[in-house]
N, C-alpha and C positions, 0 to 999 in steps of 0.2 A: 483363618478367620471364621468365627461361628456365624450361623445364619442370621441371628438377631443383630450382630454387629454389622454384618454386610447390609442388612436392610436399613440400619441407621445411616450408614455411609451413603447409600443410594438416595435416601430421603433428603439428606443434607445437600447432596449434589443437585437434586431436582429443585429444592427450595432456592438454592443460590442461582440456578439457571433461570428460574422464573423471576427472581429479583432483578437480575441484570437484563432480562429480556422485556420486562414491563415497560420501560420508556419507549422501546421500539414498537411494542404492541400498541401503546397509547397513541403515538404519533401516526401510526397507520390508520387507526380508527378515527383519529381527529381529522385526517385529511378528507373524510367523507361527511363531516359535519358542516352545517350552515354557519354563517358568520355569527348570528346571535347565539347559537348553541355552543359555539367554541368558547365563548367568554362567560358562560352561565356559571353562577355560583349558588350552591355547591356544584362542582364540575361533574359531568356525567362521563362514564367510560364508553358506553356504546352509543352510536348516533341514533337519535329517535327517528329521523327521516333521512336515511343515507342518500347522498347525492354525489355526482361526479362533476358538479358545476365548478368546483375549485380547480380541478385539473383542466377543464375546458377554458376557464378564464386565464389560468396561468399560461397555457399554450398560445392564447390569443395575444397576450401582452408582449411576447418576445419570440424571436426565431430560435426556439429551443431545439429544433432539428439540427440546425447548424452548430449550436453550442454543444449538443450531445455528440455530434461527429468530432468536433474539436477535442473534447475531453477524451473520447475513445482513442483517437489517433495519438494524443499525448501520452495517455496512460499505457497503451499497448507498446508503443515505441520506447518509452522510458523503461518499462519493465524488461523488454528484450535487451536493451543496452545495459541496464543495471545488472541483470543476471549474467551476461557475458563478461563484463568487466570485473565484477566481484568474484566470479568463479575463477577466472584466470589469476587474479591477484591472490585469492585465498589458496589456490593450489601452489603458487610460487612461494608464498610465505610458509607453507606447510612442508613442502617436499624438496625445495632447492636450498642449497647452502651457498650464500654469497656474503661478502663483507658488509657488515653493518645491518644484516637482515633484522635482527631482533630490535636494534635501536630504531630503525625505520618503522617497524611495526608498532613499537611503543608510542612513538611520536604520532603515528597515524591514528591509533586508537585513542590517544589522549585528546584528539579534537572533539571527541564526544562530550567532553566537559565544557566546551566553549558554547555559549549561547548562540543561537542562530542569528540574532541581531548583530553580533560582533562580526560575523562572516558575510553578511549580506552586502555591505558597502564594497569591500574589495572584490567580491565575486561579481557584483553588478558592474563595476568598472571594467573588469576583464571581459565580461559579456559584451559590453558596449564597444570596447576596443576591437574585439574580434568581429564586429558587425552582426551579432546575433540578437541585438535589441529589437523588440517587437516582432520576433519570429518564434516559431515552435521550437527551434533548436535551442533558443535561449532558455526554454523551460526544461527541455529534455536532457541536455548535456551536463550542466553544472552539478545537479544532484546525483549523477549516475554512479559515481564511486562513493559508496557509503561505508563508513567505518564499521557500522553494525553488520552490514552484509559481508564485508571482507572477514570480519571476526567469525561470523557464523560458518562460512565456507571453510575457513582455515581450520576451525575446530573439527569440522566434519572430515576433512581430508587427513587430519592427524590420526583419525581412527582407522584409516586404511593402512595395512602393513606395508612397510617399505620393501619387503621381500617380493611382493606382488609386482611392484614397478621394476625391481631388478630382474625378475624373471622375464618380464616383457622385453627389457633391454637386451638380455642374453639371447632371446629369440629373434632379435634384429629389428624390433619395433623402434620407430623414430620417436622423438620427444612429442612431436605433434600427434602422432598416432596413439601414443600412450594416453595423452590427455583427451583426445576426441573419442577414441574407441573403448578405452578402459575406464578412465576417471569420470567422464561425464555420465555414463550410465549408472555408475555407482553413486554419484552425487545427486541423482534425481530427487530424492526426498528433501535434501537441504535446498536445492535449487527451487523446488516447489514452494517451500516455506518463504524463501526470499521473493519469489514471484508474487505470491499473495500479498505480502507486506508492501512490496514496491507498488503494485497496482493500486492498493488501498491508499498509500501515501500520495501518489501522483493524482489519483482521481479526486481525492478530498483536499488537495493542496489549494490554498487560497492566496497566501501572502506572496509567494514567489511569482506566480503568474500576474498578480496585481502590480508588481514592480516591473516586470519585463514586458508585458503586453500593453500596447497603447490603443490599437484599433479595436473597435467593438466587434467586428466580424471575426476576430481571432480569440474572442473570449471563450474561456472554458465554462462549464456549468456552474462551478462555484462562484465565478465572477458574475455570471448572469443572475444568480440568486440574490446577489447583493443589490440588484436593481429594484428589488421589492422593498428595500429599505428607503423610504422617503425622508425628507428633511424633518417633517413634522408627524409622520405616521408610518406604520409598517403594515403591508398587506399580508397579514398572518395566514389567511386562508390559502392564498396562492403559494406562499413561501413553504408552508407545511406540505402542500400537495406535491410540489416539485422536489422537496427534500426526500419524500418517499420514493419518487421516481429515481433519484440519484443513488438510492441504496441498492437498487436492483442489480446493476452490473457487478458490484462488489460481492453480493450474495451468490451470483452465478459463478464467478471466478472461484470463490471458496468451495462451492459444491463440486466443481470440476476437479479441484486439487485437494479435496479434504483428506483423502486417504494418504497421499504423499505428505500432506501437511502434518498429520498426526505422527506418521512414521519419522519425519524429519525432526519434529520437536522432541521426540523421545530419544533419538539417536545422536542429535547434534550436541556437541560438547563432550561426548564420551570418547575416551582414548584407550586403545588397546594396551 
């Protein structure tokens, strides 16, 4: 690729990045605006008199330290359980031969075409029957085995040569040892991708916690944010301020796993 063509590609990538980042940039700046300035027309991008009053008022209105802790516990435990279950299932579908494997996998992946609203009622009934209603387990366990996560890990494990596993078996390694000592280190990029997506899904999830959680002290941050929506008005200043706060953990997780994330996105789905 010539230098001029490369520069055009870079310019296009920078332009698209700025286009997609602008809403985030705008909401961060808006969180430091006063109430009157927030609804000014024509709108202003930078706050004329930056203030942190929106954050202070939002923190005074609710026990956000508790809600933040609840969301952190749910997101971290959900991510750990999701990565473990999906990694084991993806490895089994990729490397083990058993009767009906492909049919089971097709039926499992086909659930991606079902709207979430179709699945909510039967899953909720199961959660209530098992006594997990109004508990964190009711939020964590049901969405742990995701078809997208199983597909991602299966495709990644398909790229690992079978000869490598056979060599480990010849050396006397057990099936559990092969999976833990050999496969898990190899699958770190794909597992990092799943961890980022899972943390983001669980952290931002609103509908499922709304159905499962009844007590206010067990609310996650997304449920707490809905308290700013009144019957006749919306406290936009506090809502925007706390929305900015809720973005921070997701950005931290992405920065921690960004190298593995990029490597996993490049190599996942490739087969030798």
